[in-house]
MARBA-3410 file (N, C-alpha, C, O; in Angstrom, 1 decimal):
244
80.7,138.7,145.9,80.7,137.4,145.3,81.6,136.4,146.2,82.7,136.8,146.5 ~ 81.2,135.3,146.5,82.0,134.3,147.4,83.0,133.6,146.6,83.0,133.7,145.3 ~ 83.8,132.9,147.2,85.0,132.2,146.5,84.5,131.2,145.5,85.0,131.2,144.4 ~ 83.5,130.4,145.9,83.1,129.4,145.1,82.5,130.0,143.7,82.7,129.5,142.6 ~ 81.6,131.2,143.9,81.1,131.8,142.7,82.1,132.4,141.9,82.0,132.5,140.7
83.3,132.9,142.6,84.3,133.4,141.8,85.2,132.4,141.1,85.7,132.7,140.0 ~ 85.3,131.2,141.6,86.0,130.1,140.9,85.1,129.7,139.7,85.6,129.5,138.6 ~ 83.9,129.6,139.9,83.0,129.2,138.8,83.0,130.3,137.7,82.9,129.9,136.5 ~ 83.1,131.6,138.0,83.3,132.6,136.9,84.5,132.4,136.1,84.5,132.6,134.9 ~ 85.7,132.2,136.8,86.9,132.0,136.2,86.9,130.8,135.3,87.6,130.8,134.3
86.3,129.7,135.7,86.1,128.6,134.9,85.2,128.8,133.6,85.5,128.3,132.5 ~ 84.2,129.5,133.9,83.4,129.9,132.6,84.1,130.7,131.7,84.0,130.5,130.5 ~ 85.0,131.7,132.2,85.7,132.6,131.3,86.9,131.7,130.6,87.3,132.0,129.4 ~ 87.3,130.7,131.2,88.4,129.9,130.5,87.6,129.1,129.5,88.2,128.8,128.4 ~ 86.4,128.6,129.7,85.8,127.8,128.7,85.3,128.7,127.5,85.2,128.2,126.4
85.0,129.9,127.8,84.4,130.9,126.8,85.7,131.1,125.8,85.7,130.9,124.6 ~ 86.8,131.4,126.4,88.0,131.8,125.7,88.5,130.6,124.8,89.0,130.8,123.7 ~ 88.4,129.4,125.3,88.8,128.2,124.6,87.8,128.0,123.5,88.2,127.7,122.4 ~ 86.5,128.2,123.7,85.5,127.9,122.6,85.7,128.9,121.6,85.7,128.6,120.4 ~ 85.9,130.1,122.0,86.0,131.3,120.9,87.4,131.0,120.1,87.4,131.3,118.9
88.4,130.6,120.7,89.6,130.3,120.0,89.3,129.1,119.0,89.8,129.2,117.8 ~ 88.6,128.2,119.3,88.1,127.1,118.5,87.4,127.7,117.2,87.6,127.4,116.1 ~ 86.5,128.6,117.6,85.7,129.2,116.5,86.5,130.0,115.5,86.3,130.0,114.3 ~ 87.5,130.7,116.0,88.3,131.6,115.3,89.4,130.8,114.4,89.8,131.3,113.3 ~ 89.9,129.6,115.1,90.9,128.9,114.4,90.6,127.8,113.5,91.4,127.5,112.7
89.4,127.3,113.6,89.0,126.2,112.8,87.9,126.6,111.8,86.7,126.8,112.2 ~ 88.2,126.6,110.5,87.2,127.1,109.4,86.0,126.3,109.3,85.0,126.7,108.7 ~ 86.1,125.0,109.9,84.8,124.2,109.9,83.6,124.9,110.4,82.5,124.6,109.8 ~ 83.6,125.7,111.6,82.5,126.3,112.1,82.0,127.4,111.2,80.8,127.5,111.1 ~ 82.8,128.1,110.6,82.2,129.1,109.7,81.6,128.3,108.3,80.7,128.8,107.6
82.2,127.3,108.0,81.6,126.5,106.9,80.3,125.9,107.3,79.4,125.8,106.5 ~ 80.2,125.5,108.4,78.9,124.9,108.9,77.9,126.0,108.9,76.7,125.7,108.5 ~ 78.2,127.3,109.2,77.2,128.4,109.2,76.8,128.6,107.7,75.7,128.7,107.4 ~ 77.8,128.5,106.9,77.4,128.6,105.4,76.4,127.5,104.9,75.4,127.7,104.2 ~ 76.7,126.2,105.4,75.8,125.2,105.1,74.5,125.3,105.6,73.5,125.0,104.9
74.3,125.9,106.8,73.0,126.1,107.4,72.3,127.2,106.5,71.2,127.0,106.2 ~ 73.0,128.2,106.2,72.5,129.3,105.3,71.8,128.7,104.1,70.7,128.9,103.7 ~ 72.7,127.9,103.4,72.4,127.3,102.1,71.2,126.4,102.4,70.3,126.5,101.6 ~ 71.1,125.6,103.3,70.0,124.7,103.6,68.7,125.4,103.9,67.7,125.0,103.5 ~ 68.7,126.6,104.7,67.6,127.4,104.9,67.1,128.1,103.7,65.8,128.1,103.5
67.9,128.7,103.0,67.5,129.4,101.8,66.8,128.3,100.7,65.8,128.5,100.1 ~ 67.6,127.2,100.6,67.1,126.2,99.7,65.7,125.7,100.1,64.9,125.6,99.2 ~ 65.4,125.5,101.3,64.1,125.0,101.8,63.1,126.1,101.7,61.9,125.8,101.4 ~ 63.5,127.3,101.9,62.6,128.4,101.7,62.2,128.5,100.3,61.0,128.6,100.0 ~ 63.2,128.4,99.4,62.9,128.5,98.0,62.0,127.4,97.4,61.1,127.7,96.7
62.3,126.2,97.8,61.5,125.1,97.5,60.1,125.2,98.0,59.2,124.9,97.2 ~ 59.9,125.5,99.2,58.6,125.7,99.8,57.8,126.8,99.1,56.6,126.7,98.9 ~ 58.4,127.9,98.8,57.7,129.0,97.9,57.2,128.3,96.6,56.1,128.6,96.2 ~ 58.1,127.5,96.0,57.8,127.0,94.7,56.5,126.0,94.9,55.7,125.9,94.0 ~ 56.4,125.2,96.0,55.4,124.2,96.3,54.1,124.9,96.7,53.0,124.5,96.3
54.2,125.9,97.5,53.1,126.4,98.3,52.3,127.5,97.6,51.1,127.5,97.7 ~ 53.1,128.4,97.0,52.5,129.6,96.3,51.3,129.2,95.3,50.3,129.9,95.3 ~ 51.5,128.1,94.4,50.3,127.8,93.7,49.0,127.6,94.4,48.0,127.7,93.8 ~ 49.0,127.4,95.7,47.7,127.2,96.4,47.1,128.5,96.5,47.8,129.5,97.0 ~ 45.8,128.7,96.3,45.1,130.0,96.4,44.3,130.1,97.7,43.6,129.1,98.1
44.4,131.1,98.4,43.8,131.3,99.7,43.0,132.7,99.8,42.2,133.0,100.7 ~ 43.3,133.4,98.7,42.5,134.7,98.4,43.3,135.8,99.3,44.2,135.5,100.1 ~ 43.0,137.0,99.1,43.7,138.2,99.6,43.4,138.2,101.1,44.3,138.4,101.9 ~ 42.2,137.9,101.7,41.9,137.8,103.0,42.8,136.8,103.7,43.4,137.1,104.8 ~ 42.9,135.6,103.1,43.8,134.6,103.6,45.1,134.9,103.7,45.8,134.6,104.7
45.7,135.5,102.6,47.1,136.0,102.6,47.4,137.1,103.6,48.6,137.1,104.1 ~ 46.6,137.9,103.9,46.6,138.9,104.9,46.6,138.2,106.3,47.5,138.5,107.2 ~ 45.7,137.3,106.5,45.7,136.6,107.8,47.0,135.8,108.0,47.6,135.8,109.1 ~ 47.5,135.0,107.0,48.7,134.2,107.2,49.8,135.1,107.4,50.7,134.8,108.2 ~ 50.0,136.4,106.8,51.0,137.2,107.0,51.0,137.7,108.4,52.1,137.8,109.1
49.8,138.1,108.9,49.7,138.7,110.2,50.1,137.6,111.3,50.8,137.9,112.2 ~ 49.6,136.4,111.1,50.0,135.4,112.0,51.4,135.1,112.0,52.0,134.9,113.1 ~ 51.9,135.1,110.9,53.4,134.7,110.7,54.4,135.9,111.3,55.5,135.7,111.8 ~ 53.7,137.2,111.2,54.5,138.3,111.7,54.6,138.2,113.2,55.6,138.5,113.9 ~ 53.4,137.7,113.9,53.4,137.6,115.4,54.2,136.4,115.7,55.1,136.5,116.6
54.0,135.2,115.0,54.7,134.0,115.4,56.1,134.0,115.3,56.8,133.6,116.2 ~ 56.7,134.5,114.1,58.1,134.7,113.9,58.7,135.6,114.9,59.8,135.2,115.4 ~ 58.1,136.8,115.3,58.6,137.7,116.3,58.9,136.9,117.7,59.9,137.1,118.4 ~ 57.8,136.1,118.0,57.9,135.5,119.3,58.9,134.2,119.3,59.6,134.0,120.2 ~ 58.8,133.5,118.2,59.7,132.4,118.2,61.2,132.7,118.1,62.1,132.0,118.7
61.5,133.7,117.3,63.0,134.1,117.2,63.2,134.8,118.5,64.4,134.7,119.0 ~ 62.5,135.6,119.2,62.7,136.2,120.5,62.9,135.1,121.5,63.8,135.2,122.4 ~ 62.2,134.0,121.5,62.4,132.8,122.5,63.6,132.3,122.2,64.3,131.9,123.2 ~ 64.1,132.1,121.1,65.4,131.5,120.8,66.5,132.4,121.3,67.4,131.9,122.0 ~ 66.4,133.7,121.0,67.3,134.8,121.5,67.4,134.6,123.0,68.6,134.6,123.5
66.2,134.6,123.8,66.3,134.5,125.1,67.0,133.2,125.7,67.8,133.3,126.6 ~ 66.8,132.0,125.0,67.4,130.9,125.3,69.0,131.1,125.1,69.8,130.8,126.1 ~ 69.3,131.5,123.9,70.8,131.6,123.6,71.5,132.5,124.4,72.7,132.4,124.6 ~ 70.8,133.7,124.9,71.6,134.6,125.9,72.0,134.0,127.2,72.9,134.5,127.9 ~ 71.2,132.9,127.6,71.5,132.2,128.7,72.4,131.1,128.7,72.9,130.6,129.7
72.5,130.6,127.4,73.3,129.4,127.2,74.8,129.5,127.4,75.5,130.3,126.7 ~ 75.3,128.7,128.3,76.7,128.9,128.6,77.5,127.5,128.6,78.4,127.2,129.3 ~ 77.0,126.7,127.7,77.6,125.3,127.5,78.7,125.4,126.6,78.6,124.8,125.5 ~ 79.7,126.1,127.0,80.9,126.5,126.1,81.7,125.2,125.8,82.2,125.1,124.7 ~ 81.7,124.2,126.6,82.6,123.1,126.5,81.6,121.9,125.7,82.0,120.7,125.7
80.6,122.3,125.2,79.8,121.3,124.4,80.3,121.3,122.9,81.2,122.0,122.5 ~ 79.8,120.4,122.1,80.0,120.4,120.7,79.6,121.7,119.9,80.1,122.0,118.9 ~ 78.6,122.3,120.6,78.2,123.6,119.9,78.8,124.8,120.7,78.4,126.0,120.4 ~ 79.8,124.5,121.6,80.4,125.6,122.3,81.0,126.8,121.7,80.8,127.9,122.1 ~ 81.6,126.5,120.6,82.2,127.6,119.8,81.2,128.6,119.2,81.3,129.9,119.1
80.1,127.9,118.7,79.0,128.6,118.1,78.2,129.4,119.1,77.7,130.5,118.7 ~ 78.2,128.9,120.3,77.5,129.6,121.4,78.3,130.9,121.9,77.8,132.0,122.2 ~ 79.8,130.6,122.0,80.6,131.8,122.4,80.6,132.9,121.4,80.4,134.1,121.7 ~ 80.6,132.5,120.0,80.6,133.6,119.0,79.3,134.3,119.1,79.3,135.5,118.8 ~ 78.1,133.6,119.4,76.9,134.2,119.5,76.9,135.3,120.6,76.3,136.3,120.3
77.5,135.0,121.7,77.5,136.0,122.8,78.3,137.2,122.5,78.1,138.1,123.3 ~ 79.1,137.4,121.6,79.8,138.6,121.2,78.9,139.7,120.8,79.3,140.8,120.7 ~ 77.6,139.3,120.4,76.8,140.3,119.8,76.4,141.4,120.6,75.9,142.5,120.1 ~ 76.6,141.2,122.0,76.4,142.2,123.0,77.3,143.3,123.0,77.1,144.4,123.4 ~ 78.5,143.0,122.5,79.6,144.1,122.4,79.6,144.9,121.2,80.6,145.6,120.9
78.6,144.7,120.2,78.7,145.3,118.9,77.6,146.4,118.9,76.4,146.1,118.6 ~ 78.0,147.6,119.0,77.1,148.8,118.8,76.8,149.1,117.4,75.8,149.7,117.0 ~ 77.8,148.7,116.5,77.7,149.2,115.0,78.3,147.9,114.1,79.5,147.6,114.3 ~ 77.5,147.4,113.3,77.9,146.2,112.5,78.6,146.8,111.3,78.5,148.0,110.9 ~ 79.4,145.9,110.6,80.0,146.3,109.4,78.9,146.4,108.4,78.0,145.6,108.3
79.0,147.4,107.5,77.8,147.7,106.5,78.0,146.6,105.4,79.0,146.4,104.8 ~ 76.8,145.9,105.1,76.8,144.9,104.0,75.5,145.0,103.3,74.5,145.6,103.7 ~ 75.5,144.5,102.1,74.2,144.4,101.4,73.2,143.5,102.1,73.6,142.5,102.7 ~ 71.9,144.0,102.0,70.9,143.3,102.8,70.6,141.9,102.4,70.2,141.1,103.3 ~ 70.9,141.6,101.1,70.8,140.2,100.7,71.7,139.4,101.4,71.4,138.3,101.9
73.0,139.9,101.4,74.1,139.2,102.0,73.8,139.1,103.6,74.0,138.0,104.2 ~ 73.3,140.1,104.2,72.8,139.8,105.7,71.9,138.7,105.7,72.0,137.7,106.5 ~ 70.8,138.8,104.9,69.9,137.7,104.9,70.5,136.3,104.8,70.1,135.4,105.6 ~ 71.3,136.2,103.9,72.0,134.8,103.6,72.9,134.6,104.9,72.7,133.6,105.5 ~ 73.8,135.3,105.1,74.8,135.0,106.3,74.1,134.8,107.6,74.3,133.8,108.3
73.3,135.7,107.9,72.7,135.5,109.3,71.8,134.4,109.4,71.5,133.9,110.5 ~ 71.2,133.9,108.2,70.5,132.7,108.3,71.2,131.5,108.6,70.6,130.4,108.9 ~ 72.5,131.6,108.6,73.5,130.5,109.1,73.5,130.3,110.6,73.9,129.3,111.1 ~ 73.0,131.4,111.4,72.8,131.2,112.7,71.6,130.4,113.3,71.6,129.9,114.4 ~ 70.6,130.2,112.2,69.3,129.6,112.6,69.5,128.1,112.3,68.9,127.6,111.4
70.2,127.4,113.1,70.3,125.9,113.0,68.8,125.3,113.2,68.4,124.4,112.5 ~ 68.1,125.8,114.1,66.9,125.3,114.5,65.8,125.4,113.4,64.8,124.7,113.5 ~ 66.1,126.4,112.5,65.1,126.6,111.4,65.1,125.6,110.4,64.1,125.3,109.8 ~ 66.3,125.0,110.2,66.4,123.8,109.3,65.5,122.7,109.4,64.8,122.3,108.5 ~ 65.4,122.2,110.6,64.5,121.1,110.8,63.0,121.6,110.8,62.2,120.8,110.4
62.8,122.8,111.2,61.4,123.2,111.1,60.9,123.4,109.6,59.8,123.0,109.2 ~ 61.8,124.0,108.8,61.6,124.0,107.3,61.3,122.7,106.6,60.4,122.5,105.8 ~ 62.3,121.9,107.0,62.3,120.3,106.5,60.9,119.7,106.9,60.3,119.2,106.0 ~ 60.5,119.8,108.1,59.3,119.3,108.5,58.0,119.8,107.8,57.0,119.2,107.6 ~ 58.2,121.2,107.4,57.1,121.8,106.6,57.1,121.2,105.2,56.0,121.0,104.6
58.2,121.0,104.8,58.4,120.3,103.4,57.8,119.0,103.4,57.1,118.7,102.4 ~ 58.0,118.2,104.5,57.4,116.9,104.4,55.8,116.9,104.5,55.1,116.2,103.9 ~ 55.4,117.9,105.4,53.9,118.1,105.5,53.2,118.4,104.2,52.2,117.9,103.8 ~ 54.0,119.4,103.4,53.5,119.8,102.1,53.5,118.8,101.2,52.7,118.9,100.3 ~ 54.3,117.9,101.2,54.3,116.7,100.2,53.4,115.7,100.5,52.9,115.0,99.6
53.1,115.5,101.9,52.1,114.5,102.3,50.7,115.0,102.0,49.8,114.1,101.7 ~ 50.4,116.2,101.9,49.1,116.8,101.7,48.1,116.6,102.8,48.4,115.9,103.8 ~ 47.0,117.2,102.6,46.0,117.1,103.7,46.1,118.2,104.7,45.3,118.3,105.6 ~ 47.0,119.1,104.4,47.2,120.3,105.4,46.6,121.5,104.8,46.9,121.9,103.6 ~ 45.8,122.2,105.6,45.2,123.4,105.1,46.1,124.4,104.6,47.1,124.7,105.2
45.7,124.8,103.2,46.8,125.8,102.7,47.0,127.0,103.5,48.1,127.5,103.4 ~ 46.0,127.6,104.3,46.2,128.7,105.1,47.4,128.4,106.1,48.2,129.3,106.3 ~ 47.4,127.2,106.6,48.4,126.9,107.6,49.7,126.7,106.9,50.7,127.2,107.4 ~ 49.8,126.2,105.8,51.0,126.1,105.0,51.6,127.4,104.7,52.8,127.6,105.0 ~ 50.8,128.4,104.3,51.3,129.8,104.1,51.7,130.4,105.4,52.8,131.1,105.4
51.0,130.2,106.5,51.4,130.8,107.8,52.9,130.3,108.2,53.7,131.1,108.5 ~ 53.1,129.0,108.1,54.4,128.5,108.4,55.5,128.8,107.4,56.6,129.0,107.7 ~ 55.1,128.9,106.1,56.0,129.4,105.2,56.5,130.8,105.4,57.6,131.2,105.3 ~ 55.4,131.7,105.7,55.8,133.1,105.9,56.6,133.2,107.2,57.5,134.1,107.3 ~ 56.2,132.3,108.2,57.0,132.3,109.5,58.5,132.0,109.3,59.4,132.6,109.9
58.7,131.1,108.4,60.1,130.6,108.1,60.9,131.8,107.3,62.1,132.0,107.5 ~ 60.2,132.4,106.5,60.8,133.7,105.7,61.1,134.8,106.6,62.1,135.4,106.4 ~ 60.1,135.1,107.5,60.3,136.1,108.4,61.3,135.9,109.4,61.9,136.8,110.0 ~ 61.6,134.6,109.7,62.6,134.4,110.7,64.0,134.8,110.2,64.8,135.3,111.0 ~ 64.3,134.6,109.0,65.5,135.2,108.3,65.5,136.6,108.2,66.5,137.3,108.5
64.4,137.2,107.9,64.1,138.7,107.8,64.4,139.3,109.1,65.1,140.3,109.2 ~ 64.0,138.7,110.3,64.4,139.2,111.5,65.8,139.6,111.8,66.1,140.4,112.6 ~ 66.7,138.8,111.1,68.1,139.1,111.2,68.4,140.4,110.5,69.3,141.1,110.9 ~ 67.7,140.7,109.3,67.8,141.9,108.6,67.3,143.1,109.5,67.9,144.2,109.5 ~ 66.2,142.8,110.2,65.5,143.9,110.9,66.6,144.2,112.1,66.8,145.3,112.6
67.2,143.3,112.6,68.1,143.5,113.8,69.4,144.2,113.3,70.0,145.0,114.1 ~ 69.9,143.8,112.1,71.0,144.4,111.5,70.6,146.0,111.3,71.4,146.9,111.6 ~ 69.5,146.2,110.8,69.1,147.6,110.4,69.1,148.5,111.7,69.5,149.6,111.7 ~ 68.7,147.9,112.8,68.6,148.6,114.1,70.1,149.0,114.5,70.3,150.1,115.1 ~ 71.1,148.3,114.2,72.4,148.5,114.5,73.2,149.3,113.5,74.2,149.9,113.9
72.7,149.4,112.3,73.6,150.0,111.4,73.0,151.2,110.6,73.7,152.1,110.3 ~ 71.6,151.0,110.2,71.1,151.8,109.2,70.5,153.2,109.7,69.9,153.1,110.7 ~ 70.7,154.3,109.1,70.0,155.5,109.2,69.1,155.8,108.1,68.7,156.9,107.9 ~ 68.6,154.7,107.3,67.8,154.8,106.0,66.4,155.3,106.6,65.8,154.7,107.5 ~ 65.9,156.4,106.1,64.5,157.0,106.4,63.5,155.9,106.3,62.6,155.9,107.1
63.6,154.8,105.2,62.5,153.8,105.2,62.7,152.8,106.3,61.7,152.4,106.9 ~ 64.0,152.4,106.6,64.2,151.6,107.8,63.5,152.2,109.1,62.8,151.5,109.9 ~ 63.9,153.5,109.2,63.4,154.1,110.5,61.8,154.3,110.5,61.2,154.2,111.5 ~ 61.3,154.5,109.3,59.8,154.6,109.3,59.3,153.1,109.6,58.4,152.9,110.4 ~ 59.8,152.1,109.0,59.3,150.8,109.2,59.4,150.4,110.7,58.6,149.7,111.3
60.5,150.9,111.2,60.8,150.6,112.7,59.6,151.3,113.6,59.0,150.8,114.5 ~ 59.5,152.6,113.2,58.6,153.4,114.1,57.2,153.0,113.8,56.3,153.1,114.7 ~ 56.9,152.4,112.6,55.4,151.9,112.5,55.2,150.5,113.2,54.1,149.9,113.2 ~ 56.3,149.9,113.6,56.2,148.7,114.2,56.2,147.4,113.2,55.9,146.3,113.6 ~ 56.5,147.6,112.0,56.6,146.6,111.0,57.9,145.9,111.1,57.9,144.7,110.9
59.0,146.7,111.3,60.3,146.0,111.7,60.5,146.5,113.2,59.7,147.2,113.8 ~ 61.8,146.1,113.7,62.0,146.5,115.0,62.7,147.9,115.0,63.7,148.2,114.3 ~ 62.2,148.8,115.9,62.7,150.1,116.0,64.1,150.3,116.9,64.4,149.6,117.8 ~ 64.8,151.2,116.5,66.0,151.4,117.4,65.8,151.6,118.8,66.6,151.1,119.7 ~ 64.8,152.4,119.1,64.5,152.7,120.5,64.0,151.4,121.2,64.3,151.2,122.4
63.2,150.5,120.6,62.8,149.3,121.2,63.8,148.4,121.4,63.9,147.7,122.4 ~ 64.8,148.3,120.4,65.8,147.3,120.5,66.9,147.8,121.6,67.6,147.1,122.2 ~ 67.0,149.2,121.7,68.1,149.7,122.7,67.8,149.2,124.1,68.7,149.1,125.0 ~ 66.5,148.9,124.3,66.2,148.5,125.7,66.9,147.2,126.0,67.3,146.9,127.1 ~ 66.9,146.3,125.0,67.7,145.0,125.3,69.2,145.2,125.7,69.7,144.5,126.6
69.8,146.2,125.1,71.2,146.4,125.3,71.5,147.3,126.5,72.5,147.2,127.2 ~ 70.5,148.3,126.8,70.6,149.1,127.9,70.3,148.5,129.3,70.8,148.8,130.3 ~ 69.2,147.6,129.1,68.6,147.0,130.4,68.9,145.6,130.3,69.3,145.1,129.3 ~ 68.7,144.9,131.5,69.0,143.5,131.5,67.7,142.6,131.4,66.7,143.0,132.0 ~ 67.7,141.5,130.7,66.5,140.6,130.7,65.4,141.2,130.2,64.3,140.9,130.7
65.4,142.1,129.1,64.3,142.7,128.5,64.5,142.7,127.0,65.6,142.6,126.6 ~ 63.4,142.8,126.2,63.5,143.1,124.8,64.2,142.1,124.0,65.1,142.5,123.2 ~ 63.8,140.9,124.0,64.5,139.9,123.3,64.0,139.7,121.8,64.7,139.2,121.0 ~ 62.8,140.2,121.6,62.2,140.1,120.2,63.0,141.0,119.3,63.4,142.1,119.7 ~ 63.2,140.5,118.1,64.0,141.2,117.0,63.5,141.2,115.6,64.3,141.4,114.7
62.2,140.9,115.4,61.7,141.1,114.0,60.9,142.4,114.1,61.2,143.3,113.3 ~ 59.9,142.6,115.1,59.1,143.8,115.2,59.0,144.2,116.7,58.6,145.3,117.0 ~ 59.1,143.3,117.6,59.1,143.5,119.1,57.7,143.5,119.7,57.5,143.9,120.9 ~ 56.6,143.1,118.8,55.3,143.1,119.4,55.2,142.0,120.4,54.3,142.1,121.3 ~ 56.0,140.9,120.4,55.8,139.9,121.4,56.8,140.2,122.7,56.9,139.4,123.6
57.3,141.3,122.7,58.2,141.5,123.9,57.5,141.6,125.3,58.1,141.3,126.3 ~ 56.2,142.0,125.4,55.5,142.0,126.7,55.5,140.5,127.1,55.7,140.2,128.3 ~ 55.2,139.5,126.3,55.1,138.2,126.6,56.4,137.6,127.0,56.5,136.9,127.9 ~ 57.5,137.9,126.2,58.8,137.4,126.3,59.3,138.0,127.5,60.0,137.3,128.2 ~ 59.2,139.2,127.9,59.5,139.9,129.3,59.1,139.1,130.4,59.9,138.8,131.2
57.8,138.6,130.4,57.2,137.9,131.5,57.9,136.5,131.5,58.2,136.0,132.6 ~ 58.2,135.9,130.4,58.9,134.6,130.4,60.3,134.8,130.9,60.8,134.0,131.6 ~ 61.0,136.0,130.5,62.4,136.1,131.0,62.3,136.3,132.5,63.1,135.7,133.2 ~ 61.5,137.1,133.1,61.4,137.3,134.4,61.2,136.1,135.2,61.6,136.0,136.3 ~ 60.5,135.1,134.6,60.1,133.8,135.4,61.2,132.8,135.2,61.6,132.1,136.1
61.8,132.8,134.0,62.8,131.7,133.8,64.3,132.0,133.6,65.2,131.1,133.6 ~ 64.5,133.3,133.5,65.8,133.8,133.2,66.5,134.6,134.2,65.7,135.3,134.9 ~ 67.8,134.6,134.4,68.5,135.5,135.3,69.1,136.7,134.7,69.9,137.5,135.3 ~ 68.8,136.8,133.4,69.4,137.9,132.7,70.9,137.6,132.1,71.5,136.6,132.5 ~ 71.4,138.5,131.2,72.6,138.1,130.8,73.9,139.0,131.1,75.0,138.6,131.0
73.5,140.2,131.7,74.4,141.2,132.0,75.3,140.8,133.2,76.5,141.1,133.2 ~ 74.7,140.1,134.1,75.5,139.5,135.3,75.7,138.0,135.2,75.9,137.3,136.2 ~ 75.6,137.5,133.9,75.7,136.1,133.7,76.6,135.9,132.5,77.8,136.0,132.7 ~ 76.1,135.7,131.2,76.9,135.3,130.2,77.8,136.5,129.8,78.9,136.2,129.2 ~ 77.5,137.8,130.0,78.3,138.9,129.6,79.6,138.7,130.3,80.6,139.0,129.7
79.6,138.3,131.6,80.7,138.2,132.5,81.8,137.2,131.8,83.0,137.4,132.0 ~ 81.4,136.2,131.1,82.1,135.2,130.6,83.3,135.7,129.5,84.3,135.1,129.3 ~ 83.0,136.8,128.8,84.0,137.3,127.9,84.7,138.5,128.4,85.3,139.2,127.6 ~ 84.5,138.8,129.7,85.2,140.0,130.4,86.8,139.9,130.2,87.5,140.9,130.1 ~ 87.4,138.7,130.1,88.9,138.6,129.8,89.2,138.1,128.6,90.4,137.7,128.4
88.3,138.2,127.6,88.7,137.7,126.2,89.4,138.7,125.4,88.9,139.9,125.1 ~ 90.5,138.3,125.0,91.3,139.4,124.0,90.6,139.4,122.5,90.8,138.6,121.6 ~ 89.8,140.4,122.4,89.1,140.5,121.2,89.8,141.1,120.0,89.3,141.1,118.9 ~ 91.1,141.5,120.2,91.9,142.0,119.1,92.1,140.9,118.0,92.6,139.8,118.3 ~ 91.8,141.2,116.8,91.9,140.3,115.7,90.6,139.5,115.4,90.6,138.7,114.4
89.6,139.6,116.3,88.4,138.8,116.2,87.3,139.7,115.3,87.1,140.8,115.7 ~ 86.8,139.2,114.2,85.8,140.0,113.5,84.5,139.8,114.2,84.0,138.7,114.4 ~ 84.1,141.0,114.7,82.8,141.0,115.3,81.6,141.2,114.5,80.7,141.8,115.0 ~ 81.4,140.7,113.4,80.4,140.7,112.3,80.8,141.4,111.2,80.1,141.5,110.2
END
């Protein structure tokens, strides 16, 4: 590493520590996450109430679920890929970005009720709020095919469920969770381990079916995280910080 790169790394580490200190010391960031969780769940509930009365038949429901299962895995993996590269710690969102990067240090999460995980982790999905809000507008305007409405609704719900799938990979030894992972319905521990053991691979975390495409995108557009953002918290004093 030349001197210029070394100085850049030191500056990024300083920015990371400053951003993480802001996240830890200012309750507004955690309150913002709670607000995002409430917004996501309120919109999901409202959309369920508005869209479920539409009938698309069993075949339509299965098609919408399958499409959403693929779409949600890809979109959430794409956001994960972007966030693992994001090092804008001195931006307004910097404290949230710094806190996000800590997840690579966590082999085991604190055990929580799955409903609690669904709610709390939905607070990290800031991008989902405008997506659900746009779907709500489309639903009210009418003229949109019910099959498409169901597809987008299920994609929104599965986007939050992806966080539960990720949590189970890190925490659960439940035979049911292991079975769902091994069947490819949820993310398997073995598949997710690739993301933590190797660099720039395995970004999907609902079921992993879109990983081949995401891996191609990562190879083309990403430099990986192990020799990039992971280095930014190398000097972070983690004592006293709740890692989930």
